[in-house]
Biopython code that builds the backbone (N, CA, C, O; Angstrom):
import numpy as np
from Bio.PDB.StructureBuilder import StructureBuilder

atoms = [
    (1, "MET", "N", (59.392, 106.548, 115.833)),
    (1, "MET", "CA", (60.190, 106.379, 114.340)),
    (1, "MET", "C", (61.909, 106.260, 114.832)),
    (1, "MET", "O", (62.880, 105.974, 114.131)),
    (2, "ALA", "N", (61.832, 106.655, 116.551)),
    (2, "ALA", "CA", (63.365, 106.494, 116.954)),
    (2, "ALA", "C", (62.607, 105.213, 117.872)),
    (2, "ALA", "O", (62.560, 105.500, 119.068)),
    (3, "VAL", "N", (62.297, 104.512, 117.695)),
    (3, "VAL", "CA", (62.554, 103.071, 118.719)),
    (3, "VAL", "C", (62.398, 101.578, 117.427)),
    (3, "VAL", "O", (62.601, 100.398, 117.713)),
    (4, "VAL", "N", (62.077, 102.005, 116.329)),
    (4, "VAL", "CA", (62.867, 101.395, 115.252)),
    (4, "VAL", "C", (64.592, 101.421, 115.402)),
    (4, "VAL", "O", (65.390, 100.551, 115.748)),
    (5, "GLY", "N", (64.755, 102.801, 114.985)),
    (5, "GLY", "CA", (66.158, 103.097, 115.653)),
    (5, "GLY", "C", (66.873, 102.135, 116.154)),
    (5, "GLY", "O", (67.616, 101.300, 115.640)),
    (6, "VAL", "N", (66.589, 102.333, 117.111)),
    (6, "VAL", "CA", (66.777, 101.795, 118.426)),
    (6, "VAL", "C", (67.093, 100.450, 118.672)),
    (6, "VAL", "O", (67.995, 100.017, 119.390)),
    (7, "ALA", "N", (65.911, 99.562, 117.725)),
    (7, "ALA", "CA", (65.613, 98.247, 117.093)),
    (7, "ALA", "C", (66.866, 97.844, 116.201)),
    (7, "ALA", "O", (67.791, 97.081, 116.477)),
    (8, "MET", "N", (66.616, 98.601, 115.023)),
    (8, "MET", "CA", (68.266, 98.635, 114.088)),
    (8, "MET", "C", (69.328, 98.366, 114.938)),
    (8, "MET", "O", (69.748, 97.222, 114.768)),
    (9, "SER", "N", (69.978, 99.058, 115.875)),
    (9, "SER", "CA", (70.788, 99.269, 115.864)),
    (9, "SER", "C", (71.181, 98.475, 117.115)),
    (9, "SER", "O", (72.348, 98.578, 117.493)),
    (10, "LYS", "N", (70.452, 97.801, 117.704)),
    (10, "LYS", "CA", (70.183, 96.929, 118.516)),
    (10, "LYS", "C", (70.548, 95.471, 117.793)),
    (10, "LYS", "O", (71.548, 94.841, 118.137)),
    (11, "THR", "N", (69.999, 95.184, 117.169)),
    (11, "THR", "CA", (70.472, 94.109, 115.742)),
    (11, "THR", "C", (70.715, 93.879, 114.500)),
    (11, "THR", "O", (70.603, 92.992, 113.653)),
    (12, "ASN", "N", (71.120, 95.047, 114.648)),
    (12, "ASN", "CA", (72.195, 94.992, 113.461)),
    (12, "ASN", "C", (73.713, 94.152, 113.172)),
    (12, "ASN", "O", (74.750, 94.619, 113.644)),
    (13, "PRO", "N", (73.721, 93.014, 112.440)),
    (13, "PRO", "CA", (74.308, 91.635, 112.859)),
    (13, "PRO", "C", (75.819, 92.339, 112.849)),
    (13, "PRO", "O", (76.215, 93.376, 112.317)),
    (14, "THR", "N", (76.433, 91.429, 113.585)),
    (14, "THR", "CA", (78.007, 91.305, 113.881)),
    (14, "THR", "C", (78.810, 90.467, 112.761)),
    (14, "THR", "O", (78.354, 89.407, 112.332)),
    (15, "SER", "N", (79.874, 90.933, 112.373)),
    (15, "SER", "CA", (80.796, 90.567, 111.301)),
    (15, "SER", "C", (80.608, 89.026, 111.782)),
    (15, "SER", "O", (80.290, 88.161, 110.966)),
    (16, "ASP", "N", (80.799, 88.764, 113.015)),
    (16, "ASP", "CA", (81.105, 86.679, 113.754)),
    (16, "ASP", "C", (79.405, 86.583, 112.064)),
    (16, "ASP", "O", (79.430, 86.305, 110.866)),
    (17, "GLU", "N", (78.556, 86.901, 112.821)),
    (17, "GLU", "CA", (77.584, 86.118, 112.710)),
    (17, "GLU", "C", (77.504, 86.520, 110.526)),
    (17, "GLU", "O", (77.384, 85.692, 109.624)),
    (18, "TYR", "N", (77.577, 87.396, 110.466)),
    (18, "TYR", "CA", (78.027, 86.980, 109.052)),
    (18, "TYR", "C", (78.846, 85.870, 108.794)),
    (18, "TYR", "O", (78.346, 84.863, 108.292)),
    (19, "GLU", "N", (79.916, 85.918, 109.044)),
    (19, "GLU", "CA", (80.278, 84.719, 108.749)),
    (19, "GLU", "C", (79.651, 83.343, 108.571)),
    (19, "GLU", "O", (79.631, 82.521, 107.655)),
    (20, "GLU", "N", (79.089, 83.420, 109.941)),
    (20, "GLU", "CA", (78.844, 81.831, 110.206)),
    (20, "GLU", "C", (77.974, 82.425, 108.559)),
    (20, "GLU", "O", (78.416, 82.382, 107.411)),
    (21, "TYR", "N", (76.739, 82.901, 109.030)),
    (21, "TYR", "CA", (75.701, 83.408, 107.643)),
    (21, "TYR", "C", (76.585, 82.989, 106.116)),
    (21, "TYR", "O", (76.046, 82.665, 105.057)),
    (22, "ALA", "N", (77.721, 83.080, 106.317)),
    (22, "ALA", "CA", (78.304, 83.028, 104.810)),
    (22, "ALA", "C", (79.060, 82.068, 104.602)),
    (22, "ALA", "O", (79.303, 81.839, 103.417)),
    (23, "VAL", "N", (79.691, 81.179, 105.640)),
    (23, "VAL", "CA", (80.612, 79.832, 105.569)),
    (23, "VAL", "C", (78.372, 78.662, 105.222)),
    (23, "VAL", "O", (78.308, 77.827, 104.319)),
    (24, "HIS", "N", (77.436, 78.885, 105.869)),
    (24, "HIS", "CA", (76.583, 78.382, 105.757)),
    (24, "HIS", "C", (75.696, 78.240, 104.236)),
    (24, "HIS", "O", (74.980, 77.302, 103.887)),
    (25, "ARG", "N", (75.888, 79.002, 103.786)),
    (25, "ARG", "CA", (75.891, 79.933, 102.658)),
    (25, "ARG", "C", (75.961, 78.778, 101.171)),
    (25, "ARG", "O", (75.343, 78.008, 100.437)),
    (26, "LEU", "N", (77.562, 79.588, 101.578)),
    (26, "LEU", "CA", (78.975, 78.741, 100.566)),
    (26, "LEU", "C", (79.011, 77.277, 100.907)),
    (26, "LEU", "O", (79.541, 76.464, 100.149)),
    (27, "THR", "N", (78.571, 77.015, 101.796)),
    (27, "THR", "CA", (78.819, 74.966, 101.669)),
    (27, "THR", "C", (77.471, 74.791, 101.620)),
    (27, "THR", "O", (77.371, 73.572, 101.764)),
    (28, "GLN", "N", (76.379, 75.223, 101.510)),
    (28, "GLN", "CA", (75.114, 74.817, 100.614)),
    (28, "GLN", "C", (75.192, 75.045, 99.205)),
    (28, "GLN", "O", (74.549, 74.241, 98.530)),
    (29, "TYR", "N", (76.020, 76.226, 98.386)),
    (29, "TYR", "CA", (76.154, 76.763, 97.194)),
    (29, "TYR", "C", (76.631, 74.841, 96.960)),
    (29, "TYR", "O", (76.028, 73.931, 96.390)),
    (30, "LEU", "N", (78.485, 74.895, 97.999)),
    (30, "LEU", "CA", (79.306, 73.555, 96.640)),
    (30, "LEU", "C", (78.736, 72.720, 96.981)),
    (30, "LEU", "O", (78.447, 72.129, 95.941)),
    (31, "LYS", "N", (78.061, 71.856, 98.300)),
    (31, "LYS", "CA", (77.451, 70.646, 97.841)),
    (31, "LYS", "C", (75.715, 70.795, 96.956)),
    (31, "LYS", "O", (75.343, 69.781, 96.366)),
    (32, "SER", "N", (75.338, 71.296, 96.944)),
    (32, "SER", "CA", (74.029, 71.397, 96.167)),
    (32, "SER", "C", (74.528, 71.756, 94.199)),
    (32, "SER", "O", (73.820, 71.305, 93.298)),
    (33, "ASP", "N", (75.637, 72.490, 93.944)),
    (33, "ASP", "CA", (76.583, 72.826, 92.775)),
    (33, "ASP", "C", (77.337, 72.238, 92.390)),
    (33, "ASP", "O", (77.197, 71.445, 91.458)),
    (34, "VAL", "N", (78.490, 72.486, 93.079)),
    (34, "VAL", "CA", (79.690, 72.099, 92.916)),
    (34, "VAL", "C", (79.760, 70.139, 93.037)),
    (34, "VAL", "O", (79.802, 69.593, 91.934)),
    (35, "CYS", "N", (79.766, 69.538, 93.821)),
    (35, "CYS", "CA", (79.389, 68.402, 94.238)),
    (35, "CYS", "C", (79.188, 67.560, 93.786)),
    (35, "CYS", "O", (79.668, 66.431, 93.885)),
    (36, "LYS", "N", (77.925, 68.250, 92.814)),
    (36, "LYS", "CA", (76.513, 66.614, 91.786)),
    (36, "LYS", "C", (77.592, 67.383, 91.271)),
    (36, "LYS", "O", (77.492, 68.276, 92.111)),
    (37, "LYS", "N", (78.573, 67.763, 90.540)),
    (37, "LYS", "CA", (79.254, 68.572, 89.068)),
    (37, "LYS", "C", (80.115, 67.005, 89.227)),
    (37, "LYS", "O", (80.037, 66.067, 88.434)),
    (38, "THR", "N", (80.885, 67.063, 90.418)),
    (38, "THR", "CA", (82.174, 65.893, 90.416)),
    (38, "THR", "C", (82.367, 64.614, 90.563)),
    (38, "THR", "O", (82.199, 64.148, 91.689)),
    (39, "SER", "N", (82.711, 63.855, 89.615)),
    (39, "SER", "CA", (82.524, 62.480, 88.800)),
    (39, "SER", "C", (83.003, 62.013, 90.349)),
    (39, "SER", "O", (83.450, 62.653, 91.301)),
    (40, "LYS", "N", (82.664, 60.451, 90.117)),
    (40, "LYS", "CA", (82.588, 59.504, 91.120)),
    (40, "LYS", "C", (84.587, 59.036, 91.209)),
    (40, "LYS", "O", (85.011, 58.218, 92.025)),
    (41, "LEU", "N", (85.313, 59.627, 90.397)),
    (41, "LEU", "CA", (86.278, 58.869, 90.019)),
    (41, "LEU", "C", (87.336, 60.182, 91.351)),
    (41, "LEU", "O", (88.172, 60.042, 92.243)),
    (42, "ILE", "N", (86.755, 61.079, 90.841)),
    (42, "ILE", "CA", (87.312, 62.189, 91.630)),
    (42, "ILE", "C", (87.326, 61.949, 93.031)),
    (42, "ILE", "O", (88.378, 62.306, 93.561)),
    (43, "GLU", "N", (86.595, 61.522, 93.686)),
    (43, "GLU", "CA", (85.700, 61.043, 94.727)),
    (43, "GLU", "C", (86.754, 59.998, 95.313)),
    (43, "GLU", "O", (87.481, 60.230, 96.279)),
    (44, "SER", "N", (86.737, 59.305, 94.885)),
    (44, "SER", "CA", (87.445, 58.043, 94.288)),
    (44, "SER", "C", (88.958, 58.081, 95.250)),
    (44, "SER", "O", (89.395, 57.613, 96.302)),
    (45, "LEU", "N", (89.511, 59.192, 93.827)),
    (45, "LEU", "CA", (91.256, 59.417, 94.115)),
    (45, "LEU", "C", (91.461, 60.523, 95.594)),
    (45, "LEU", "O", (92.335, 60.627, 96.454)),
    (46, "LEU", "N", (90.479, 61.050, 95.387)),
    (46, "LEU", "CA", (90.560, 61.807, 96.868)),
    (46, "LEU", "C", (90.269, 60.764, 98.312)),
    (46, "LEU", "O", (90.821, 60.867, 99.407)),
    (47, "ASN", "N", (89.317, 59.854, 97.923)),
    (47, "ASN", "CA", (89.049, 58.727, 99.255)),
    (47, "ASN", "C", (88.491, 59.457, 100.309)),
    (47, "ASN", "O", (88.857, 59.656, 101.467)),
    (48, "SER", "N", (87.319, 59.887, 99.515)),
    (48, "SER", "CA", (86.115, 61.122, 100.691)),
    (48, "SER", "C", (85.081, 61.706, 99.321)),
    (48, "SER", "O", (85.389, 61.943, 98.153)),
    (49, "SER", "N", (83.547, 61.826, 100.155)),
    (49, "SER", "CA", (82.973, 62.013, 99.202)),
    (49, "SER", "C", (82.903, 63.950, 98.891)),
    (49, "SER", "O", (83.891, 64.568, 99.286)),
    (50, "CYS", "N", (82.332, 64.359, 98.554)),
    (50, "CYS", "CA", (82.465, 65.580, 97.901)),
    (50, "CYS", "C", (82.073, 66.350, 99.481)),
    (50, "CYS", "O", (82.754, 67.194, 100.064)),
    (51, "ASP", "N", (80.520, 65.642, 100.003)),
    (51, "ASP", "CA", (80.076, 66.584, 100.889)),
    (51, "ASP", "C", (81.021, 66.917, 102.523)),
    (51, "ASP", "O", (81.188, 67.918, 103.219)),
    (52, "LYS", "N", (81.460, 65.488, 102.598)),
    (52, "LYS", "CA", (82.103, 65.570, 103.271)),
    (52, "LYS", "C", (83.660, 66.751, 103.840)),
    (52, "LYS", "O", (84.087, 67.461, 104.750)),
    (53, "LEU", "N", (83.952, 66.199, 102.440)),
    (53, "LEU", "CA", (85.169, 67.443, 102.290)),
    (53, "LEU", "C", (84.803, 68.511, 102.526)),
    (53, "LEU", "O", (85.207, 68.988, 103.587)),
    (54, "VAL", "N", (83.845, 69.394, 101.616)),
    (54, "VAL", "CA", (83.087, 70.203, 102.424)),
    (54, "VAL", "C", (83.121, 70.560, 104.144)),
    (54, "VAL", "O", (83.724, 71.440, 104.759)),
    (55, "ASP", "N", (82.419, 69.731, 104.495)),
    (55, "ASP", "CA", (82.095, 69.771, 105.699)),
    (55, "ASP", "C", (83.006, 70.056, 107.065)),
    (55, "ASP", "O", (82.787, 70.437, 108.215)),
    (56, "SER", "N", (84.262, 69.609, 106.194)),
    (56, "SER", "CA", (85.998, 69.151, 106.627)),
    (56, "SER", "C", (86.518, 70.608, 106.989)),
    (56, "SER", "O", (87.041, 71.189, 107.940)),
    (57, "THR", "N", (85.972, 70.941, 105.366)),
    (57, "THR", "CA", (86.786, 72.786, 105.756)),
    (57, "THR", "C", (86.293, 73.857, 106.116)),
    (57, "THR", "O", (86.964, 74.888, 106.068)),
    (58, "ASN", "N", (84.958, 73.845, 106.574)),
    (58, "ASN", "CA", (84.543, 74.881, 106.993)),
    (58, "ASN", "C", (85.551, 75.522, 107.839)),
    (58, "ASN", "O", (86.141, 76.195, 106.993)),
    (59, "PRO", "N", (86.304, 75.823, 109.270)),
    (59, "PRO", "CA", (87.161, 76.659, 109.768)),
    (59, "PRO", "C", (87.215, 76.928, 108.817)),
    (59, "PRO", "O", (86.268, 77.663, 108.539)),
    (60, "GLN", "N", (88.288, 76.634, 107.460)),
    (60, "GLN", "CA", (89.466, 77.317, 106.668)),
    (60, "GLN", "C", (88.369, 78.189, 106.149)),
    (60, "GLN", "O", (88.789, 79.346, 106.140)),
    (61, "MET", "N", (87.171, 78.122, 105.724)),
    (61, "MET", "CA", (86.168, 78.594, 104.541)),
    (61, "MET", "C", (85.404, 79.631, 105.053)),
    (61, "MET", "O", (84.610, 80.333, 104.427)),
    (62, "ARG", "N", (85.884, 79.724, 107.020)),
    (62, "ARG", "CA", (85.315, 81.024, 107.576)),
    (62, "ARG", "C", (86.904, 81.564, 108.100)),
    (62, "ARG", "O", (87.055, 82.182, 109.154)),
    (63, "GLU", "N", (87.689, 81.320, 107.453)),
    (63, "GLU", "CA", (89.281, 82.365, 107.739)),
    (63, "GLU", "C", (89.666, 82.701, 106.085)),
    (63, "GLU", "O", (90.630, 83.421, 105.823)),
    (64, "LEU", "N", (88.935, 82.191, 105.168)),
    (64, "LEU", "CA", (88.787, 83.180, 103.891)),
    (64, "LEU", "C", (87.824, 83.711, 103.596)),
    (64, "LEU", "O", (87.924, 84.475, 102.636)),
    (65, "LEU", "N", (86.568, 83.583, 104.205)),
    (65, "LEU", "CA", (85.690, 84.690, 104.161)),
    (65, "LEU", "C", (85.604, 85.579, 105.210)),
    (65, "LEU", "O", (84.553, 86.220, 105.223)),
    (66, "ALA", "N", (86.508, 85.850, 106.227)),
    (66, "ALA", "CA", (87.108, 87.713, 107.062)),
    (66, "ALA", "C", (88.165, 87.624, 106.647)),
    (66, "ALA", "O", (88.930, 88.491, 107.071)),
    (67, "LYS", "N", (88.517, 87.025, 106.066)),
    (67, "LYS", "CA", (90.582, 88.403, 105.345)),
    (67, "LYS", "C", (89.802, 88.600, 104.076)),
    (67, "LYS", "O", (90.473, 89.489, 103.552)),
    (68, "THR", "N", (88.407, 88.240, 102.893)),
    (68, "THR", "CA", (88.351, 88.698, 101.746)),
    (68, "THR", "C", (87.117, 89.422, 101.847)),
    (68, "THR", "O", (86.544, 89.597, 100.772)),
    (69, "THR", "N", (86.295, 90.116, 103.381)),
    (69, "THR", "CA", (85.006, 90.390, 103.555)),
    (69, "THR", "C", (85.831, 91.674, 104.138)),
    (69, "THR", "O", (86.859, 91.621, 104.813)),
    (70, "GLU", "N", (85.197, 92.721, 103.753)),
    (70, "GLU", "CA", (84.811, 94.059, 104.231)),
    (70, "GLU", "C", (83.870, 94.634, 104.740)),
    (70, "GLU", "O", (83.030, 94.772, 103.851)),
    (71, "ARG", "N", (83.475, 95.101, 105.764)),
    (71, "ARG", "CA", (82.667, 95.304, 106.432)),
    (71, "ARG", "C", (81.944, 97.150, 106.230)),
    (71, "ARG", "O", (82.283, 97.894, 107.151)),
    (72, "GLN", "N", (81.230, 97.663, 105.358)),
    (72, "GLN", "CA", (81.077, 99.116, 106.266)),
    (72, "GLN", "C", (79.205, 99.133, 106.886)),
    (72, "GLN", "O", (78.197, 98.840, 106.244)),
    (73, "ASP", "N", (79.335, 99.605, 108.373)),
    (73, "ASP", "CA", (78.779, 99.286, 109.548)),
    (73, "ASP", "C", (78.057, 100.990, 109.426)),
    (73, "ASP", "O", (78.633, 102.077, 109.433)),
    (74, "PHE", "N", (76.547, 100.644, 109.316)),
    (74, "PHE", "CA", (76.139, 101.982, 109.427)),
    (74, "PHE", "C", (75.300, 102.374, 110.640)),
    (74, "PHE", "O", (74.553, 103.353, 110.614)),
    (75, "PHE", "N", (75.440, 101.600, 111.678)),
    (75, "PHE", "CA", (75.035, 102.068, 112.514)),
    (75, "PHE", "C", (73.602, 101.070, 112.980)),
    (75, "PHE", "O", (73.495, 100.444, 114.035)),
    (76, "LEU", "N", (72.557, 101.144, 111.834)),
    (76, "LEU", "CA", (71.550, 100.951, 111.823)),
    (76, "LEU", "C", (71.053, 99.505, 110.852)),
    (76, "LEU", "O", (69.979, 98.927, 110.688)),
    (77, "PHE", "N", (72.509, 99.296, 110.322)),
    (77, "PHE", "CA", (72.885, 98.244, 109.152)),
    (77, "PHE", "C", (73.926, 98.006, 109.229)),
    (77, "PHE", "O", (74.736, 98.492, 110.018)),
    (78, "SER", "N", (74.234, 96.600, 107.802)),
    (78, "SER", "CA", (75.768, 96.834, 107.436)),
    (78, "SER", "C", (75.522, 96.180, 105.821)),
    (78, "SER", "O", (74.670, 95.698, 105.075)),
    (79, "VAL", "N", (76.756, 96.513, 105.907)),
    (79, "VAL", "CA", (76.718, 96.320, 104.154)),
    (79, "VAL", "C", (78.529, 95.442, 104.205)),
    (79, "VAL", "O", (79.598, 95.878, 104.632)),
    (80, "TYR", "N", (78.234, 94.325, 103.671)),
    (80, "TYR", "CA", (79.263, 93.151, 103.421)),
    (80, "TYR", "C", (79.536, 93.149, 102.310)),
    (80, "TYR", "O", (78.631, 92.796, 101.554)),
    (81, "ARG", "N", (81.019, 93.571, 101.620)),
    (81, "ARG", "CA", (81.616, 93.138, 100.486)),
    (81, "ARG", "C", (82.103, 91.980, 100.204)),
    (81, "ARG", "O", (83.018, 91.944, 101.027)),
    (82, "THR", "N", (82.169, 90.838, 99.544)),
    (82, "THR", "CA", (83.170, 89.686, 99.750)),
    (82, "THR", "C", (84.103, 89.503, 98.527)),
    (82, "THR", "O", (83.341, 89.091, 97.652)),
    (83, "ASP", "N", (85.250, 89.583, 98.043)),
    (83, "ASP", "CA", (85.696, 89.477, 97.162)),
    (83, "ASP", "C", (86.179, 87.504, 97.149)),
    (83, "ASP", "O", (87.291, 87.411, 97.669)),
    (84, "LEU", "N", (85.701, 86.246, 96.766)),
    (84, "LEU", "CA", (86.760, 85.846, 97.302)),
    (84, "LEU", "C", (87.006, 85.282, 95.906)),
    (84, "LEU", "O", (86.160, 85.207, 95.014)),
    (85, "THR", "N", (88.447, 84.846, 95.831)),
    (85, "THR", "CA", (88.998, 84.310, 94.834)),
    (85, "THR", "C", (90.322, 83.414, 95.122)),
    (85, "THR", "O", (91.361, 83.829, 95.635)),
    (86, "LEU", "N", (89.993, 81.804, 94.582)),
    (86, "LEU", "CA", (90.811, 80.816, 94.963)),
    (86, "LEU", "C", (92.296, 79.999, 94.576)),
    (86, "LEU", "O", (93.000, 79.119, 95.071)),
    (87, "GLY", "N", (92.286, 80.930, 93.298)),
    (87, "GLY", "CA", (93.173, 80.661, 93.050)),
    (87, "GLY", "C", (93.402, 81.285, 91.725)),
    (87, "GLY", "O", (92.721, 82.306, 91.637)),
    (88, "VAL", "N", (94.222, 81.017, 90.484)),
    (88, "VAL", "CA", (94.488, 81.402, 89.273)),
    (88, "VAL", "C", (93.540, 80.624, 88.366)),
    (88, "VAL", "O", (93.268, 81.220, 87.324)),
    (89, "TRP", "N", (92.825, 79.111, 88.570)),
    (89, "TRP", "CA", (92.530, 77.835, 87.846)),
    (89, "TRP", "C", (90.853, 78.013, 88.485)),
    (89, "TRP", "O", (89.947, 77.550, 87.791)),
    (90, "LEU", "N", (90.628, 78.454, 89.348)),
    (90, "LEU", "CA", (89.735, 79.276, 89.686)),
    (90, "LEU", "C", (88.354, 79.973, 89.583)),
    (90, "LEU", "O", (88.110, 80.271, 90.752)),
    (91, "PRO", "N", (87.359, 80.378, 88.847)),
    (91, "PRO", "CA", (86.775, 81.227, 89.108)),
    (91, "PRO", "C", (86.913, 82.390, 90.753)),
    (91, "PRO", "O", (87.437, 82.286, 91.862)),
    (92, "GLY", "N", (86.217, 83.269, 90.121)),
    (92, "GLY", "CA", (86.462, 84.062, 91.360)),
    (92, "GLY", "C", (84.908, 84.738, 92.263)),
    (92, "GLY", "O", (84.501, 85.190, 91.193)),
    (93, "TYR", "N", (84.091, 85.040, 92.993)),
    (93, "TYR", "CA", (82.949, 85.381, 93.328)),
    (93, "TYR", "C", (82.966, 86.544, 93.432)),
    (93, "TYR", "O", (84.148, 86.882, 93.361)),
    (94, "LYS", "N", (82.204, 87.577, 93.591)),
    (94, "LYS", "CA", (82.321, 88.382, 94.236)),
    (94, "LYS", "C", (80.553, 88.339, 94.961)),
    (94, "LYS", "O", (79.596, 87.786, 94.420)),
    (95, "PHE", "N", (80.527, 89.222, 96.529)),
    (95, "PHE", "CA", (79.453, 89.084, 97.009)),
    (95, "PHE", "C", (78.690, 90.448, 98.246)),
    (95, "PHE", "O", (79.067, 91.125, 99.202)),
    (96, "GLU", "N", (77.734, 90.279, 97.615)),
    (96, "GLU", "CA", (77.560, 92.037, 98.915)),
    (96, "GLU", "C", (75.746, 91.351, 99.673)),
    (96, "GLU", "O", (74.864, 90.716, 99.095)),
    (97, "THR", "N", (75.783, 91.597, 100.385)),
    (97, "THR", "CA", (74.917, 91.579, 101.115)),
    (97, "THR", "C", (74.588, 92.983, 102.308)),
    (97, "THR", "O", (75.276, 93.901, 102.754)),
    (98, "VAL", "N", (73.610, 92.672, 102.433)),
    (98, "VAL", "CA", (72.677, 94.045, 103.813)),
    (98, "VAL", "C", (72.604, 93.107, 105.074)),
    (98, "VAL", "O", (71.724, 92.268, 105.261)),
    (99, "GLY", "N", (73.673, 93.380, 105.918)),
    (99, "GLY", "CA", (72.662, 93.007, 107.063)),
    (99, "GLY", "C", (71.976, 93.905, 108.127)),
    (99, "GLY", "O", (72.559, 94.903, 108.550)),
    (100, "ALA", "N", (70.298, 93.430, 108.714)),
    (100, "ALA", "CA", (69.525, 94.425, 109.571)),
    (100, "ALA", "C", (68.870, 93.041, 110.484)),
    (100, "ALA", "O", (68.697, 91.850, 110.223)),
    (101, "PHE", "N", (68.608, 93.982, 111.759)),
    (101, "PHE", "CA", (67.349, 92.994, 112.559)),
    (101, "PHE", "C", (68.314, 91.677, 112.521)),
    (101, "PHE", "O", (67.677, 90.828, 111.896)),
    (102, "HIS", "N", (69.424, 91.204, 112.871)),
    (102, "HIS", "CA", (69.840, 90.006, 112.774)),
    (102, "HIS", "C", (69.999, 88.942, 111.603)),
    (102, "HIS", "O", (70.705, 87.935, 111.645)),
    (103, "ASN", "N", (69.186, 89.377, 110.529)),
    (103, "ASN", "CA", (69.165, 89.198, 108.673)),
    (103, "ASN", "C", (69.999, 88.923, 108.529)),
    (103, "ASN", "O", (70.654, 88.508, 109.485)),
    (104, "PHE", "N", (70.813, 88.982, 106.626)),
    (104, "PHE", "CA", (71.097, 88.946, 105.772)),
    (104, "PHE", "C", (70.540, 89.004, 104.493)),
    (104, "PHE", "O", (69.507, 88.342, 104.401)),
    (105, "TYR", "N", (70.963, 89.699, 103.270)),
    (105, "TYR", "CA", (69.905, 89.884, 102.141)),
    (105, "TYR", "C", (71.189, 90.028, 101.094)),
    (105, "TYR", "O", (71.507, 91.157, 100.719)),
    (106, "THR", "N", (72.054, 88.647, 100.545)),
    (106, "THR", "CA", (72.709, 88.650, 99.491)),
    (106, "THR", "C", (72.001, 89.378, 98.895)),
    (106, "THR", "O", (70.872, 89.409, 99.384)),
    (107, "TYR", "N", (72.185, 90.224, 97.732)),
    (107, "TYR", "CA", (71.626, 90.981, 96.742)),
    (107, "TYR", "C", (72.357, 91.127, 95.647)),
    (107, "TYR", "O", (71.977, 91.519, 94.544)),
    (108, "SER", "N", (73.620, 90.738, 96.045)),
    (108, "SER", "CA", (74.313, 91.059, 94.588)),
    (108, "SER", "C", (75.256, 89.395, 94.451)),
    (108, "SER", "O", (75.867, 89.185, 95.499)),
    (109, "ALA", "N", (75.355, 88.816, 93.909)),
    (109, "ALA", "CA", (76.510, 87.512, 93.506)),
    (109, "ALA", "C", (76.801, 87.481, 92.359)),
    (109, "ALA", "O", (75.818, 87.439, 91.619)),
    (110, "GLU", "N", (78.344, 87.484, 91.570)),
    (110, "GLU", "CA", (78.118, 87.399, 90.293)),
    (110, "GLU", "C", (79.917, 86.761, 90.440)),
    (110, "GLU", "O", (80.515, 87.139, 91.447)),
    (111, "GLU", "N", (80.520, 86.036, 89.660)),
    (111, "GLU", "CA", (81.462, 85.018, 89.146)),
    (111, "GLU", "C", (82.506, 86.452, 88.408)),
    (111, "GLU", "O", (82.158, 87.164, 87.466)),
    (112, "GLN", "N", (83.225, 86.500, 88.837)),
    (112, "GLN", "CA", (83.993, 86.975, 88.249)),
    (112, "GLN", "C", (85.215, 86.700, 87.123)),
    (112, "GLN", "O", (85.890, 87.640, 86.703)),
]
sb = StructureBuilder()
sb.init_structure("model")
sb.init_model(0)
sb.init_chain("A")
sb.init_seg("    ")
for serial, (resi, resn, name, xyz) in enumerate(atoms, 1):
    if name == "N":
        sb.init_residue(resn, " ", resi, " ")
    sb.init_atom(name, np.array(xyz, "f"), 0.0, 1.0, " ", f" {name:<3s}", serial, name[0])
structure = sb.get_structure()
């Protein structure tokens, strides 16, 4: 039992690892859901494809996620709560994720 506890404490993911995970998941969501709903007219007005636009904003997404995420460190694992609000005209989202053994599992994702 002690060996498992030591292994869990040593593999409890950091906030930086969570941010990397969250940016990856958010990028996937934006590309697969939001970009697919974007009209060609909007893309031509922006003079860029939606996928390229999403990729170019990764540093800003990481910063926004860092500012809107609270980490509870339980030594053996961590719980991350992200309250992502992008503005009054766009929906907000709440995510709850547990991190353990260098992995993450988002167990709650809801639109506000």
